[in-house]
N, C-alpha and C positions, 0 to 999 in steps of 0.2 A: 400586591402585599407590602405588610409593611416590613422594615428591616432597619437595619442601625449600620453605619460607616464604622469600621473599628479601625482600619487604616487606608492612608492614601499614599499614594509617592504618584511621579508622572506617568500617567495613561496606564496606572494598576488600582485597583481598587480590592482589601478586604472588608465583608461586607457579613452579616452576622442575621440571616433570615428569622424574623419574631414569631419563633414556635418551640412548643416544649421538644418535641421526638423530633427527628426527621428522618422516616425510613426509606432505605435502599430505591425502592421505586420513586419517592420525591425527589430523590439527590438527581437519579437518573432525569426524570423529567427536567427539573432546573438546569443539569448540565444539556440536554437536549434544545432545551429552548433558548437559552444564552450562546450556545453554540453555533443554533441558524442564524445570529443577526450576524450581519457582513462584519461590519467595526471589531468586533469582538475576536479578538487573534488567539486567547487563549484561556482556558477556563478548569477552573480545579473545584468539585464541591464535596466538602467532608461532612457524612452525615452525623457524624458523631458529636458536633459542636454545632450543626447547622450554620457553617457556615459557608463563602465561596470566594474566589479568589478570580479574579477578572482581570486582564491585560488587554487594552483597546485601543483602539486608535479614533482618532476624530474629539470628541466634547463630551465631558464626563455627565456632564447633564442628560445628552440621548441616552447612555447607559442606566443612568439613575431614574430615568423616565422609563426604560426597560423595565427595570425592576420592579417598578409602582406597579405596571401594567402585568405584572407576571402573575398568574392563578394556577392551581394545581389542574382545576377540572375543565379549563379551556385548550390546553396542550394537549394536542394528539402525538404522541410518541409511538414509533413503529414497534411490534410485538417483540419482534427479534434484538431490539436496542434493552429494553427492559428483562428479557428472559435471560441475556448474554453480557449483562453489562460488567460483573467480574468485581462485583462489591461482597458479594455474598462470598466467593472465591477468597477476595483479602482476606475478609474475616476469618476466613475458616484455619486460612494459614500464618495468620495471625496469632489465632488461638493455640495452634500445634507449636509455633516456634514457642511461645510464652510457657507453654506449657512441658515441653519438652527440657527448657532450662532450668524451671522450677523445681522437676521430677528429679533431674541430674544433680543438683545441688542439696536438694532435700533427704535424697538417697544417701548421698556423699555425707551427708551432718547428723543425721538421722539413724540410718540401718548401722547394725554392729557390723565387725570386719565377716564375720562367716556368710551372712549373708547377705554381703554385699558381693562376696567372692562368688556364691553359688548365682548372682544374678549375672554379674560380667563373662561367669562361664558358660551360662546358657547363652548369653548375648552373642559369644566370639563364635560359637559353633557356627552361626551362621555365617559369618564373615571367613571362618575355614571350610564351609562347605562350597563358598564361591570362589575359595583361591585354589581348591582342588579340582574343581569342574572345569576353571583355565587351564590349570596344568593338563589336565586329562587332553584338553584339544590341540595340546601341542604350544601352547602359549605360555609365557611369561608377561603377564601384563598388570595393569595396577591391581586387583583384585589379591594378588599372589604377593606383591610386597603389603598391601594392607594387615592380609593375614597372617604374614610373617613378622609383621610388627606389632600386632596385638599377641599372637600365643608367643614369641619370644618371652613377652613382657608378662604375659601368666605363668611360663616356668620358670622365671627367674623369679617368681613370687608376688611381682608386683602388678597386682590387680588392680588397684587403683588407677595406676599410668594405662594401663589397657581401656581400663573404662573410661578416661580422658580421651584416648584415642576413638574411641568408638562412640562416643559422645561429638566430638567434634566431626568425626567423620558424618554421623547423623545430621548434623546442622547442615553443614556443606550441601549433602544431599537435599535437604527438604528446603533451603534456598535455593538450588538450581531447578529443584523440580515447580517450585511457586513461581520463580520469576520466566522459567520455560512456559506454562502453562498460562500463566496473565499474558505473555509476549504471544503466544500461539492464540489463543482468546482474543487479543484483541485485534492481532492482523486478520483471523477470519472475520470480526467482526464488521472491520472495515470493507473486506469485501464481499457480504451480504449481499444481497440485490437493494436497490434502491428506486425500483422500477415504479412510478408514479401512475400511468396509465398504461390502457393496453386496447386495442382494438376487438371488440368483441360481435361474432357474429352474430347478428339476430334476422332469420328469413336469409336473403341475398342482399342483405345491408352490412355495414360494418359500422358499427357503432363506439365511438372514444370513452372507455368508461374508466374510473380508478380501480387498482389491483384488488384493494379491499370489497368491491362489491361483485368481484369473480366468485363462484362456488363451483363446486364439484361438479360433474359433467356439462359445464358450460362452453362454448367453442371461441377460442380466439386466434385471431392470425396475426402472426409473425411475418413482418417485411424482410426484406435483404437487410445485415446489419444492426438489428436489433436485437437486445435478449432475449431468449425464453423466457417467462418469468415464472412457469409454474411446471411439474412433471404433468407429461402427458403422453397419449395416442396419437399420432398422426391421423388425419381422418381424409385431408386430402393436399397434395402439391407433393414438392421433390425441393431438395436443398441439400448444400454442401454445410454442416454444422461443426462449429470449431466448439470442440471437450477440454481445450486445456485446464479451462477453471477447474475441474474434476478431473481430470486424469490426466494432468501435465501434458500432455501431447499438443503438439501445436498442429498437426495435421488435421485437416477438415477429413468427417466423414461423411457419408453419403446418407442421407436419410430420406424413405419413401413413406408412403402409404402403409399404416400399417404398422409401422415401428415406432419406438419409445425414446422419448427427447426429457433432456432433464433441467432443471432450474437453473439457471445461470450458465449454460450454453450459450454461444451466438452465428445465428443464420449469417455467415460469409455470403452465401450464392442462393438466388430462390426466393423461395415464399412457402410458409406453412401454415395449414390450418388443423389445429390441436383441441383434442378433446382433454380437458384438465382431469388427471385424477388427483393430484394433492396439491393442499394449499398452504399456505403457511411459511414461516421462516424455517423454522425447526430443522427440518431434514434438511436443507441447502446449507443450513450454519455445520450442523453434524459433518456432510460430506468434504466441507472446507476443512475443517479441523482436521479431520481424517488426510486429506491430502496433503497440509502442509506437515504433519509428523511424518510422513512416511517419503514425500519427496526432498532432494540431493537440494533443492533451491535453496531451503533453510541456511544452508551449510555456505559459508564461505570459505575462500582455500587458506585462511589466517586460522580458522575454528578445525578444518580438518588435520592442517599442519600440526596445532596445539595439541590434538588427541595423539596423531600417530607420533609425534615427539613423545609424548607423556608415555606410550606404551614402551616407545625404544628406550626409553632412561632408563626403565624397569629394571632390564639385567643388569645394567652397569651399577646400578644403587645396589644391589644381590650382590656383586662381585669385589662392588667395593667394600661392603660390609665383613665378606669373608676373607678379604687380603688386609684388613686392618685387624680382625682376630690373630691372623696369623703368623701378623706382621709383630703385634703389641701385647700378645696376648693377654688382652684386656678385654673383656666383653661388654663394658659400659662405653668405652671405644670404639667398638664395633656397630653397638649399636646407635650410636650418635649419628650414622650414616642411616641406617635402617629406620631409624624416627622423622628420619628428616628426607623426604622426596618432593621431585620437583611436580609430579605427576598431578596430586592433587590440584595445586593452584593452577596449574597450566590448565586440567580439565574443564575448572569451574568458571575462573576469570573469563576464557574467553567468550562461551558461548552466553555466558551472562550480558558480558560486554556487548555483542551485537546483538541479542534479543531486547537489551533494554534500547540500546538506538534506534531500533523499528518501533516500538511502542512509544520513545520520544515522540518519531516523526508523526506518529498520529496525531499528537499534541499540537502539530501545525499544521492539522487537517492534509496529511503526505501518509499515503497506505504505499508500503514497500511492501514486495512481495517476497522477498527471501534478503540474505547477509549478504551473497557475493553480490548483488547491485551496490550494496552502499559500498562495499570493496570495489567495484568498478568505476563507481562515481569518481571515490578518490583519486583513481588512476587517469579518469578521462584526460583527453586534451585537445579534444576538437566537441563541437557541440553543432547540431543543427536543428534550425527551428523553421517549421511550418509556419505561414504568413498568419492566413485566414483564421481569425479565435485562438490565436497563440500570441504571437506580435501585436496584433489588431485585437480589440475586447470581444471579447465572446460574444456578445449581444448586437449585432450588425441591424442594421433598420433599413425599412425601404423608405428613402428620398423622395421618389417619382415615379410614378408608372406612366410612360410615353405612350400613347397611341399609334399604331402606324398602319393600321386596317381600318380605323374611322369607327372602331366601337369604342363604348364610354371607358374610360380608364379602368372605372371601379367594376365593370364588369370582368377586365381582362387580368385584376389582380385577383378575384371572387376564382376564377377559372385557374389563375398559376396556384393558390394557393390550396385547393382542389389537389392537386396533382401533388405540390411536396409537401403537404403533411404527413405524410407517410415517410419520409424519410429523413432521419437524423443528421441534419448537417445545420449548421448555424445560418447560412445564407436561407436554408428552408423554411426554418424557424422564423427567421425575419420576415418574410413573406406572409406565412403563417399569423405572425402575431400585429402583421399591419391590415390584413384584412377583418382580423378578431378589432380592432383599436376603430376600425370603420362601421363594424355593428353590419358585415357583410354574411350571409350565411354561405356556407359551400357546402352543401350537402353531396355528397357522392354523385356523380355527373358522366361518370366515365367509365369506360371496360377496363380489364386487368393496368395495373401498372409496373410499367417495366424501370428499373433502375441500371443506368449505366455509369460504372465507379469512375469518376474525377470528370464527367462528360456532364450528363444531364436524366433528364426522366421522360418515358416517352409511354403516349395513352391515344385510345379513342376516344372521341366523342361527337355524337352525331355523324357514328361512319367518316367524323374528318380524322387527321394523324395530327396528333399536337404532340411537339416537343419543348424543353425549358431547360436550359445550362448553359454552360460557356460560349463563349464566340467559338470557339475551333468545333465544338459538337455543331454548333448551328451552323457555321458557314463551311467548313471543312469537310465535317461527316455526314451533315443531311441537307447539305447545299442549300441552304437558304437561300431566298430569293428578298432584296429588298426593294419596296416599290418606287420607281423611279420620283416621283414626286414629295418621297420621304427621305432621299438622299440626302440632302443635306443637312435635315436634321439630325439623321445618322451620324456626319461625318462632323457637327460641331458638339458631341456628347461630348460633357466636361471630365478632363481626365483624373480628378482626385477621387471620383467613387468606382465602383466595382461595378458589373453590370450583369443581369441574366436576362437572354435570351428567348422571347417565345413564339412559334411558327405555328399556323395552323396551314396544314396541306403545303407545306412547303414555302409559304410565304411569311416574313415576319409580319406578327401581329403584333406585339410589345417588347418595351424594353424596359427592364425595372433598374432603376438606379440604386446601388446599395450603399449607403453610407455605414462606411467598417473603420471608425477613428483608431488611431494606434492606444495601447494602452500608455497610461501616463509613466509607466515606471520601466516602458521596455527599454529604453536608453539607458537609466541607469541602471537594469537589470544586467544588461548587456557588459558594461562597464565593469559591474562589480564582480562578472564572472571570469574575465580577462585577469583582476586582478587576483582571483584566488587561485590562477595559473592555469585558466581553459588558454590556449596559444590560438585555438581559430574555430572563427563562430559563423555559420554560411545560415543564411536564410533561403527557403527553396518554397517557391507557390506557382501555382496554376494558372495565376491571373496575369496581365500583358506584362510586356519589358517596361512600358511607360510608367503603369502603376508600379513594378517590383522597384525599378530604379531608383522611384522617391521614397519609398520606405526604404531600401535599404540605405540612404546617406542621410535619412533623419536619424534612425536608430544606430548606425554606426557598424554593422556587420562588416567582415571582411570580404567576405564576397556572395552573391547572389544568384540565383537561377529562379528565369519567369518562363512560364509556359510546359511547365514539367508534368509529367504523367506518376502515377501511383508507384511504375516499374522504374522511372529513372532516379526520384527519391532515394528506393532502397537499393537500385545499383550505384549511387554517389556512396553511400555509405558502406557497399562492401569492399569498393576501392579503396575508401579510405581506409578501410581495416586492413585489406592488403598491405598496405604501405606500412601497417604498424601500428596505426594510432588505436586508439582506444574511443567509440563516438557516443555520445549521448543525442538520442533522435527524439525530439517532442513535438509532438503535434496532437490534435484535436478529432482528424476528420479518419472516414471510411478511406478514403484515399493516403491518409498516411500510414494506416496498419501494415504494409507489406514491409515501409521504413523501419516502423515500430519495432517490428518482430527480428529484423535484420539486424539493429545496434546491438551493441555493447550491453544498454540498457537504454529502454523505451521508456519515456515516459507521457501520458496522457494528460490531457487537461479533462476535469472531473464532468463538465457539463457537455462533454463533446459525444464524438457516436461511441455508442456503449460497444461497440467491437473494438475499437481504439481503448477504451478501457480496458476492458477484459483482455486483450493481446499485450498491453502495455506490461513493463516490467513494475512501473512507479505511478500512481496517479496523483495530481496534485490539485489543489483548487483552483475555480475559474476566477477566484474573486482578484488574485494577487501572483504574479509572477517572482514577486520576490523567494516565493518559496522553492523556487529555484535555487535562488543563493543558499538560501538554510539550508537545502537538503546537500550542497556541495559542502557549506562547511563544517556539518553533523556529520558528514563522510569522513570529510578530514580531521574532525576531533576524537573518532572513532578510531580511524588508525592510528593517531597519536596516544591513545589510550592503551590499546593493544601495544605498541611497541615498549609503552614505560611497563605496562604490566610485566612484559616479558622479561625487560633490566631487572623490574622490582622483586621478579619471583627467582630470576636465578640468581642474583648478586644477594638477594636476603640468605637465599635456603644454602649457597655455597657458604656464606660466613657460619653460618648453624654450622655446617659441617667440619671447616676447618675448627670453629673454637669445640665442637665435642671432640674430633680425634686429639686434638691438643688438650683435652683433659680440664679446660678451662668451666665449660657447662657437661653438667650432669644431662643423662639420655631424659630422665622427667623432663627436666628445662627444654633442652633441643625441641621436645615432642611438643609440650605445651607452647612456645615459641612458634615452632612451623605452621601448627594447627591454627593459633590465634592469627598470625599473619594471612593465610589461607583466607580465612573468615572476613578479616577484614579488605583484602581485596578483593573477595566477591561481592563484599556491600558496597565498596566504592565502586565497583564496576556496575553497579544497580542505579546509580547518582544521574542525573539528565546531565549530557554533556555540553549543553549551552545554557546554561540559567546555573 
């Protein structure tokens, strides 16, 4: 597609797409296309000007080619992305905001005083009703203060002052509603399903199919550790299903034949065959929005404190007003306190700051499920990292298949892939990818596959028991025997690789060596986390002591633990918390899920196991571990902004009260300055923290 470069700087471009108009759908299509490219770190598309701002790593020529190759007709954008992009929402609220401002000033300039008085009186009735309703419940909170300020102004004949107060309150409510809805929609969209493939049951066979190809009444099979992609009725199987993504409860629920399951929930144990009863992303999206809006997860403690403090200050504002009038007998000086309160700014600025930070995190491909997790990251002093798929690259590869039973290595790889393709782990994906790269077909040849968390896979082929998994699983749990004539080969396996061991009927059949290189940025990320205030960085892995020690030395962690089980990771996290530490756990596998759940903040790698992503509080992209550092900096910046907002609100409003009581400023002026400052703080809180 044709485009023009409007501005360029270091690893940043602003381009104009050569078209007359850009629709919301086209803007979302371009945004989705650019975001999908691994070297693009940030994108913003402006549909009104048909411009795009792109930040990237690597060469500019790659980005220019990417833009040249772009076409609206060839990019397939998920329906849920288009339906819930937020562009229409932004335009709606922008028009509301402009209309509200224009109507206020046109009314003030053009309408005669009696008409303005009538309009303001009708409008003030709403605030009066809210204040009385609050008092009827035995509460003296912000609505009481707002109603008092408005009606005192009305009764003193200052209708325009009351109108200005109501205008500023309305602007604040509109901005809060806009930011809240946009942030919640952004968060819900990030949490929406992105399941590409599913096992479709056709007769007795399971066929891997795209989710877009699944129709109502189709039967699908969901294995342990996988997300259920559609609402449906269970027609076979039994499983423990984690429904935290919809209900907020982390305790898994037993599901049996005849039960109903929902899209986005996760099979923790067992296996289910489901008859699909609903397709498409809309119902799932709406469920998530409802869950977020009803859940206290969205609230950080600083937000809650701000809301409580705002309400607690109301009686003192009213008391100060009364005392000032009793002492001075000057209504103007008393009104100076009534017109200036801390609560409006506190209640507006804090939630907007947190929700804006969550939205900003999504620009860096980081999904944060609630404000309290950003606060916890800012306070964290310990980080626990899984090795495979976290410190190492998320795409390990099979280096070699070594035969121990005389069979052809390709045939052994085919058997391994047939078992491993059912389960979401980076090692399993490596085996399946290696099989596909060799063009080997691996149709179902086994009975039901059983996955044992952190150990391996068990099944039966031609009435022979076949297992594949870790050394601990193979040689300690399963007592696998190594052929005598191959013992030397086994003992000389190179230490730089990770290994999967496959046995048939209790005898070692093959060893698959997995090349699992470290992420290039791993050492730098650990150094950066330490500089950012993390005092203890620990690596935990199920790999052997030899492999773990080598990796730990290279990346520079403070401590490491090898050959650990899922419960060991969770136990370590709990022990650290008992010692008063705030713990971040970062992992990507099913075996990391207990520790992710136990930590103050669980961070999952996006390309890891689906259950890890669902249980985790935050999800980061798979391509760059620096997002953890970005997340820490973002959280620290958010806490700094909140503390700055507190100081600004208290300091400025206290100054206005002093100047009003001293008679230096009139109530109309203090009200104007107070409301303007509230609006400015709210608008500033919407700005990005890191750019």
